[in-house]
N, C-alpha and C positions, 0 to 999 in steps of 0.2 A: 425260575430264578436260580435253581441249583445248577443248571448248566453253565451259568455265568460265574458261579462261585467256585465250583470244584474243578480241580486240575488233575492231570495225570499223576497217579501215585496216591491221591487222596482216597480216604475210605468213607463211604456213606453207610451209616448204620440205620436200618429201618426196622420197625417192629414186625411188619409183614409186608409183602410186596404190594398189597392193595393201596398202600400209602403213596405209591409211585404213579398212579393213574386212575382214570375214571372207569376204565373197562379193560377187557383182555388186550385189545390192540395197543392202547395207551401204555399199559404196564410192560408188555413185551418190547415195544419200541423204546421205552425209556431205559429199561435195563440194558438192551443192546447198545443204545447210544452211549450210556455210561461206560460200558465195557470197551466200546470203540475208542473212547477218549482216554482210556487207561484208568478209569475210576473203579475201585473195588466196591461192590455192593454186598453188605452183610445183613442177614435177617436175624433178629433177636429170638423170635419164637422157635425156629428150628435150627438156627446156627449155620445156615447155608451161606456159602461165599461164592459170588459171581465176579470173577476177575478178568475174564477174557484172555488170560495169559497162556492157556493151553493151546497147543498146536496140533495135538492128537485128534484126528477126526472122530474117533470113538468117544473120547471124553467131551468133545464139542457137542456131539449128538445127544449124549446123556444130559449135559448142561442145558441144551436147548429144550429137551423134553421136560426137564424139571421147571424151567422158566414157564413153559407153556402150561404145564399142569398147575403150577402155583397161581398163574395169572387167571386161568379158567376158574379155579377154586375161589379166588378173590372176587371175580365178577359174579359167580353164582351166589356167594354170600351177600354181596351188595344188593343183588336183585331180590333175594329172600328177605332181607331187611326192609327194603322199600315196600315189598308186598305185605309184610306183616304190619308195617306202619299204616299203609293204606287200609288194611282190614280193620285195624284198631280205630282209625278215624271214622270209617263207615259204621262200625259198631257203636261208637260214641254218638254219632249223628242219629242213629236209629233208636237209641235208648230214650228213656223218659226225659222230660223237661229238666228234671233235677240234675241229671248228669249230662246235659246237653253239650255237644262239642262247640266250643266258642272260638276256636282258632287261637292264634298266638296273642298273648297279652300285648296291648299297645305299648310302644316304647316311650310314650309321652303321657303326661298327666292332663287333666281337664284344664288346669291353669295354662300349661304350655300350649294346648290346643287353642284356647281362647286368645292367647297372646299372638300366636302365629296367624290366626284368622284376622285379628285386628290389624296387625302390622302389614299383612299382605293387602288388606282392604285400603290401607293408607298409601299403598304404592311402594312400600319398602321392598327391596330386592331379597331374593332367597338367601344369599350369603349373610347379609346383616341379620336377618331373622334367625337363621341358624345360630349365629354367634350369640345373640341376645338370649335365646331360649335354651342353648346348650344341646340342641338336637342336631342330627346330621342334616346336611342339605337334602339328602334323599328322602328323609322323613318329612321335611318341610315340603318338598315337591309332592309327596304322596298326599299330604293334607291339602295342599293347594289344588291338586288335580281332582280330588274326590273328597271334598269336605264332609259330605253326607255320610259316606262310608267310614270316614275317620271318626266322626261323631258317633255313628252306630256302634263301632268297635268299643269306644269308651263306655257307651251305655250297656253293651253286652257284658262287660266286665264290671259294671257298677262303679265306674270311675267318673 
């Protein structure tokens, strides 16, 4: 959406370049596209500015090397975070029952679950059910598609 909002001469301030994409290729492509469009990209953490204004080949090479390095660092950090999260989940699953990994807490209460099940059973559509219960349509779909798992999640959390 930023591509639609930002125009030549605008300045985009980001904390770190990893906010601009999911991986190395995304980040480098995004920064280069912003520079091509005349948008200046500034990073808060290290104060770097990528503006695409330089025509000197040596400065362009240095800029491109910095972009590549920062994007690679961002991807490595994201992968390390995912790996640590996975290890934490595996550890929690392996531990005793008292600290058992339960997954994410359901976004619905027992009352909402019962209301969704009853209304869907009466043939009410997903949209009206979501409106009445205050849940998202996606949550209603999830309950509809696997009510047993939805109820098990409530039981797991003691709801």
